[in-house]
Structure formats: structure tokens, C-alpha cells
C-alpha positions in Angstrom: 128.5 93.5 99.9 128.0 92.3 96.4 126.5 88.8 96.2 129.4 87.7 94.0 131.9 88.7 96.7 129.9 87.0 99.4 131.7 84.1 101.1 129.9 81.6 103.3 131.5 80.9 106.8 134.1 78.2 106.9 131.8 76.2 109.2 129.6 75.2 106.3 132.4 74.8 103.8 134.1 72.2 106.0 131.0 70.2 106.8 130.2 67.9 103.8 128.5 65.4 106.1 126.1 68.1 107.4 125.4 69.2 103.8 124.6 65.6 102.8 122.1 65.3 105.6 120.4 68.5 104.8 120.3 67.7 101.1 118.5 64.5 101.9 115.7 66.2 103.6 112.3 66.6 101.9 111.7 70.0 103.6 113.1 73.2 102.4 116.1 74.2 104.6 118.0 77.5 104.5 120.7 79.0 106.6 120.5 82.8 106.9 122.8 85.4 108.4 121.8 88.5 110.4 121.4 90.6 107.2 118.8 88.0 105.9 121.3 86.8 103.3 121.4 83.2 102.2 124.4 81.2 103.4 123.1 77.8 102.4 120.0 76.3 100.8 119.5 72.5 100.6 118.7 70.5 97.6 114.9 70.8 98.0 115.2 74.6 98.2 117.4 74.8 95.1 115.1 72.4 93.2 112.0 74.5 94.1 113.7 77.6 92.9 115.5 76.1 89.9 118.9 77.7 90.9 122.2 76.4 92.1 123.8 77.3 95.4 126.3 79.8 93.9 123.4 81.9 92.5 121.7 82.0 95.9 124.6 82.8 98.3 124.6 86.3 99.5 121.1 87.1 98.1 118.2 88.1 100.4 116.1 85.1 101.4 112.8 87.0 101.2 113.5 88.3 97.7 114.9 85.1 96.2 112.4 82.6 97.6 109.2 84.6 98.1 109.5 87.6 95.8 109.2 90.2 98.6 111.2 93.4 98.6 110.9 93.5 102.4 110.8 90.8 105.1 108.2 88.1 104.7 104.9 88.7 106.5 105.4 85.4 108.4 109.0 86.0 109.2 110.2 85.2 112.8 113.9 85.9 112.2 113.7 88.9 114.5 112.9 86.7 117.4 115.8 84.4 116.6 118.4 87.1 116.2 117.2 89.5 118.9 116.0 87.0 121.6 117.8 83.8 120.6 114.5 82.0 120.6 113.1 79.3 118.2 109.7 80.0 116.7 107.1 78.2 114.5 104.4 79.9 112.5 101.9 78.8 109.8 101.0 80.6 106.6 99.0 80.3 103.4 100.9 80.9 100.2 99.9 80.6 96.5 101.9 77.9 94.7 101.2 77.6 91.0 97.8 79.2 91.4 96.6 77.1 94.3 96.7 77.9 98.0 98.8 75.7 100.2 99.5 75.6 103.9 103.1 75.7 105.2 104.8 75.3 108.6 107.8 77.6 109.0 110.2 76.9 111.8 113.2 79.0 112.6 115.9 78.4 115.3 119.2 80.1 116.2 122.6 78.8 115.2 125.3 80.0 117.6 129.0 80.5 116.8 132.0 79.8 118.9 131.4 83.0 120.9 127.8 81.8 121.7 126.4 84.7 119.7 123.5 84.1 117.3 125.2 84.7 114.0 122.9 82.6 111.8 119.4 81.2 111.7 118.1 78.0 110.2 114.7 78.1 108.5 112.8 74.8 107.8 109.7 75.1 105.6 107.3 72.1 105.5 104.2 71.7 103.3 101.4 70.6 105.7 98.4 71.1 103.3 97.4 67.4 103.6 97.5 67.7 107.4 95.9 71.1 108.1 92.3 70.2 107.2 91.3 73.8 107.5 91.2 74.8 111.2 93.4 73.2 113.8 96.6 75.2 112.9 96.9 78.9 113.2 97.3 80.9 110.0 99.4 84.1 109.9 99.4 87.2 107.7 101.5 90.0 108.9 100.2 90.9 112.4 97.0 88.9 111.8 96.9 85.4 113.2 93.9 83.1 113.5 93.0 79.4 113.9 89.3 80.1 113.9 87.2 78.9 110.9 85.2 82.1 110.9 88.4 84.0 109.9 89.5 81.5 107.2 87.7 83.5 104.5 89.9 86.5 105.2 93.1 84.4 104.5 91.5 82.9 101.4 90.5 86.3 100.1 93.9 87.8 100.9 95.7 85.1 98.8 93.4 85.7 95.9 93.2 89.5 96.0 96.9 89.9 96.3 97.2 88.8 92.7 95.0 91.6 91.2 94.7 95.4 91.3 91.0 95.8 92.3 90.1 98.2 95.1 89.3 96.5 98.4 86.8 97.5 101.1 87.2 96.2 104.6 84.3 96.4 107.1 84.7 95.6 110.8 84.4 97.0 114.3 87.2 99.1 115.7 90.2 96.9 116.7 89.4 94.0 114.4 92.6 94.4 112.4 91.6 96.3 109.3 94.8 98.2 108.9 96.9 95.1 109.6 95.0 93.2 106.9 95.6 96.0 104.5 99.3 96.0 105.3 99.5 92.2 104.8 97.6 92.5 101.5 100.1 95.1 100.3 103.1 93.0 101.3 101.8 90.0 99.5 101.0 91.9 96.3 103.3 92.8 93.4 103.3 96.4 94.8 105.2 95.3 98.0 108.2 97.2 96.9 106.2 100.4 96.7 105.0 102.7 99.6 102.1 101.9 101.9 100.4 105.2 102.8 97.5 105.8 105.3 94.9 108.6 104.7 92.8 109.3 107.7 89.4 110.4 106.3 88.2 111.7 109.7 91.0 114.2 109.7 90.1 115.3 106.2 86.3 115.2 106.5 84.0 117.0 103.9 85.3 118.4 100.7 88.7 119.3 102.2 89.5 115.6 101.9 89.7 116.0 98.1 92.5 118.6 98.7 94.4 116.4 101.1 94.2 113.5 98.7 95.0 115.0 95.3 97.1 118.1 95.8 100.7 117.9 94.7 102.6 116.1 97.5 99.3 114.7 98.8 98.4 111.2 99.9 97.6 110.0 96.3 100.9 111.1 94.9 102.9 109.7 97.9 101.3 106.3 97.4 102.0 106.0 93.7 103.2 102.5 92.8 102.1 101.2 96.2 98.9 101.0 98.3 96.7 103.8 99.6 94.8 102.9 102.8 91.7 105.1 103.3 90.7 104.8 106.9 87.1 105.7 107.7 85.8 106.3 104.1 82.3 107.2 105.5 83.9 110.6 106.4 84.8 111.5 102.8 82.7 114.3 101.2 80.5 113.8 98.2 82.9 115.5 95.8 85.9 113.4 97.0 83.8 110.2 96.5 82.8 111.3 93.0 86.4 112.0 91.9 87.7 108.7 93.4 84.9 106.8 91.7 85.9 108.3 88.4 89.6 107.5 88.9 88.9 103.9 90.0 86.5 103.3 87.1 89.3 104.2 84.6 91.6 101.4 83.1 94.2 100.2 85.6 97.3 102.3 85.8 100.4 100.9 87.5 101.4 104.5 88.3 98.3 105.0 90.5 98.1 103.4 94.0 95.9 100.5 94.7 93.2 101.6 97.0 92.2 99.7 100.2 89.3 101.4 102.1 88.0 100.7 105.6 85.0 101.5 107.7 83.6 100.4 111.1 80.0 101.0 110.0 77.6 98.9 107.8 78.6 99.9 104.3 75.2 99.0 102.7 73.4 101.0 105.4 75.7 104.0 104.5 74.7 103.5 100.8 71.0 103.5 101.6 71.4 106.6 103.8 73.3 108.2 100.8 76.3 108.9 103.0 78.2 106.8 100.5 77.6 107.3 96.8 76.4 104.3 95.0 78.9 104.8 92.1 81.7 105.0 94.7 80.5 101.8 96.5 80.3 100.0 93.2 84.0 100.4 92.6 84.6 98.2 95.7 81.5 95.9 95.5 83.4 92.9 94.2 86.0 93.0 96.9 84.2 93.6 100.2 85.4 91.7 103.3 83.7 91.8 106.7 86.2 91.0 109.4 84.6 89.2 112.4 84.6 90.6 115.9 86.8 88.9 118.4 83.8 87.7 120.4 82.8 85.7 117.2 86.2 84.0 116.9 86.6 82.7 120.5 88.8 79.9 119.4 91.4 82.6 118.8 91.2 84.0 122.3 93.6 81.7 124.2 95.9 81.6 121.1 96.2 85.4 120.9 96.3 85.9 124.6 99.3 83.5 124.8 101.0 85.3 121.9 100.6 88.7 123.7 101.8 87.2 127.0 105.0 86.0 125.3 105.5 89.4 123.7 105.0 91.5 126.8 106.8 89.1 129.0 110.0 90.0 127.1 109.2 93.7 126.8 108.2 94.2 130.5 110.3 91.6 132.3 107.1 90.1 133.6 107.2 86.7 135.4 103.8 85.7 133.7 104.0 82.7 131.4 100.4 81.8 130.8 96.8 82.4 131.9 95.6 80.8 135.1 92.4 78.7 135.2 90.3 81.5 136.5 91.8 84.0 134.1 91.0 81.6 131.2 87.3 81.6 132.3 87.4 85.4 132.4 89.0 85.5 128.9 86.3 83.3 127.4 83.3 85.0 129.1 84.2 88.6 128.5 82.7 90.2 125.3 85.9 92.2 124.3 84.1 95.2 122.8 87.4 96.7 121.8 88.4 93.5 120.0 92.1 92.6 119.4 93.3 96.1 120.4 91.6 95.8 123.8 92.9 92.2 124.3 96.5 93.3 123.6 96.2 96.3 126.0 94.7 94.2 128.8 97.3 91.4 128.4 100.0 94.1 128.6 98.4 95.4 131.8 98.1 91.9 133.2 101.7 91.2 132.6 102.7 94.3 134.5 100.4 93.3 137.4 101.3 89.6 137.5 103.5 88.6 140.4 103.9 84.9 139.4 104.0 82.6 136.4 100.2 82.7 135.9 97.9 85.7 135.1 95.1 85.8 137.6 91.4 86.5 137.3 91.5 90.0 138.6 94.2 90.9 136.1 91.6 90.8 133.3 88.4 92.9 132.8 85.3 91.5 134.4 81.9 91.9 132.7 79.3 93.3 135.1 75.7 92.2 134.4 73.7 95.1 133.1 70.7 94.3 135.4 71.5 93.4 138.9 68.8 90.7 139.1 69.2 87.2 140.6 68.6 85.5 137.2 71.4 87.6 135.6 73.8 86.7 138.3 72.9 83.0 138.1 73.4 83.1 134.3 76.8 84.7 134.6 77.9 82.1 137.2 76.5 79.2 135.1 78.3 80.4 132.0 81.6 80.9 133.9 81.3 77.3 135.3 80.6 75.8 131.9 83.6 77.7 130.4 85.8 76.3 133.2 84.7 72.7 132.6 84.9 73.0 128.8 88.4 74.4 129.2 89.5 71.4 131.3 88.0 68.9 128.9 89.2 70.7 125.8 85.6 70.8 124.5 84.8 67.1 124.8 81.0 66.9 125.2 80.9 63.5 126.9 83.6 64.4 129.4 82.1 67.8 130.0 78.6 66.3 130.7 80.1 63.8 133.1 82.3 66.3 135.0 79.4 68.8 135.3 76.8 66.2 136.3 74.5 67.0 133.4 73.1 64.8 130.7 74.3 65.5 127.2 71.0 67.1 126.0 70.9 69.5 129.0 74.6 70.4 128.4 74.0 71.2 124.8 70.9 73.3 125.6 72.9 75.3 128.2 75.8 75.8 125.8 73.5 77.0 123.1 71.9 79.4 125.6 75.2 80.9 126.5 76.6 80.9 123.0 79.4 78.4 123.8 80.8 76.1 121.1 82.8 72.9 121.8 85.2 73.6 118.9 86.3 76.9 120.6 87.9 74.9 123.4 89.6 72.0 121.4 92.9 73.7 120.8 93.4 75.3 124.2 97.0 75.2 125.5 
């Protein structure tokens, strides 16, 4: 339907009192229909955009307010319309050249037939309150509240504004592809294609053919983003040709390149697996994504997110992790990172018979050496995790509850790689 012919529902046309209330709010408030078209935007929203209500009605919310051709990377409208649930998320957006933190809340608005016909979105600027760590940040499928991941969000906000090639380094399952997709959606190329080229399937010099032949990956990604998965598999000739193309002046018709590897990129350069001239094209935009074991503050947050997701998909009665499962979550090394966590939570939801996920529903780390000291260390670490979880990382309360003096507690926490801040935001 043409925006000019779009008519808002009578409910809002006949509610001047409600409109006055919404117009008096400092937050940006929008009412959106199931097609993501704007039905109403309050005074704050209109002022921020510099448009009147008649110009906004019938237009897509994500395009008018955020400049995205597709749904916003932080959008939770699907949960509202499909499940009838409210949701709150946090995101970082560039406003007039500076990054600011926002809380985005959405909730259903039911009609007379009790169907969710509309959704209300409330956007609040919480930059003065966030203080860089307590609130989770979101970018596409990536979510984190751990300070070690804050650099990834900062870089994403900056790099989305330019056209430079980006190189992502991280273990398998750390979210490299999700980061690349979020970077694409935040860039001015969001309306173009996002294409994935698996270098492992095109190893050696054949990779050059797969990339550059007519109808190949390079051509299909024009005007968008090309994601090179596993660049260490590219042959020397392909690397040389890519280095030449990437060193030429920027061309909007060429795709932006985001490459990824699970290996140490500098070691690959030293071993001459990666050409130096090829690496230099990415050198100013290299990001190392931390392993899940290095961002333990995210473990309970991500686990709860996956529980809520698979509870709906599987019909599981599980609502949260039980105390013993929380200990297991925080002591396991998660070698498969986020991908393994999601798989294990899905399995736990299928196995759960009650509202809590139990200890045996999650993987158990077996000591490599079956010695008494190893078993004692494992037990001691599990005990400290349990107490820290109960006290939300408060050192004084933890020391008192465990019967240790503060210095002994700190020494044992350091021995087991436990940080108080990882437990402060537990549910």
C-alpha cells in the first residue's frame, strides 16, 4: 500500500488524550503494525527526525528512523507479533558522530479480537546510566555484557562508517560470521547482498576461479559485503589478486570484504601461509573476538537467552538454570564457544522435566589427570563458583559464607581464574 493511502486505525484517531500523554514523554515512542509500518510517532520521535506525523505514517520504521533497508539488528518485533511477548534489548548507535547507549523496549498492543495487531516501541537514551558494563549490548545475533567484548561493539560502530576491509580472528564458534552480518547491516551497504565464500571449499588456486569467474562470489556480492570464511585456505595467486584489488581506490561497485580465520593471523604471515601484501590490506582493521571462557560474565546471560528461545521452540518446561547447573556452567571451559553453549542448552531443554535445568543436563569437565590434587582442585573451584553465585560476587559475603579470610579467598580465586565481576549480574 502506498504511504500516502495509508490510514491509521480509528483507535488512535479517536484517542487525543492518549496522544497528549505520549507526546509529553521524553522517550521516543512509536506504534508499528505487523508490516513494520509506522502508525504513530510521538513528539520526541518526530523532533529527532525532523518530520511531521503525516510524513511518517505508512513508512517502514527501520528505514525512516534508522536508515536500514531491512529490520534493525536490535529488533525484537518478531517476538511481539509471533509470541505476544514483551522484550527489552540494549544497543549502541552512532548519533552525530558519537556512540550512545539505548534501551529499546517493545510490547504488544492487542485489538478487540485479542490478536496482536500492533506493537509499541519505546527507545530511551541510557548513556549516562550504562557506565560501560552492567547492561548487555546487542548487535545482530551478538549479545554481551562483558567488558572484554566491549571493544568489538566500539569497533563495529566505527567500522560501519567506512569501506576498509576487516579481518576477524577468533576460535570456532566465537561469532565471527554473526559479527560480519551485523557490521554489514549497520553499514551503508545494508541494502546490498551479504555473500559468504567458504575458502576451505575453494582451497588452492581454484579459489581464484570461484571468486572471480562470471557469476562467482565477487560478482554476486557487488554493492554489498563479501565474507571470506577461512582465508588461510586461499592460494597464493588468489591472495595476490585480492591484494591488488583491495589496494586500488575504493569502488562502490565492488563488495566490501570481511575476512575471518580461527588461526593466529600473524603466525600465518610469519609462516608465509598468508602473503604480507595481502595481510597489509587488513592490518588497520583486525579484531580478535574473545573466547567464551574469557567472557564468563556473559555465560548466565547467554544461557538464559537460549533457554527462553528453546523453551518456546521445544515446549520445554525449563525456565532457568538450577544452582548446580549454574556451577557447571561457570566451571566448564566451553571449547566450542557460543555454538557449543547453544547446542548444549537446546539439549538441556529437551532433557529437562521441571522448571530448572539440572547439573547432569550440561557437560561435565573431567580432570585430565586422575590425581587426588586434581579432584580436590575441581571440587574447590566448583564450591567457590557456587558461593560467588549466591553472593553475586561480593568478596566480603563470599569470604564470610565460605569461612575464609579475604586474602585467602582472593588467592584461591586467582588460582582458579575466577573474577568477582563475572558474578555481579547473575539472574
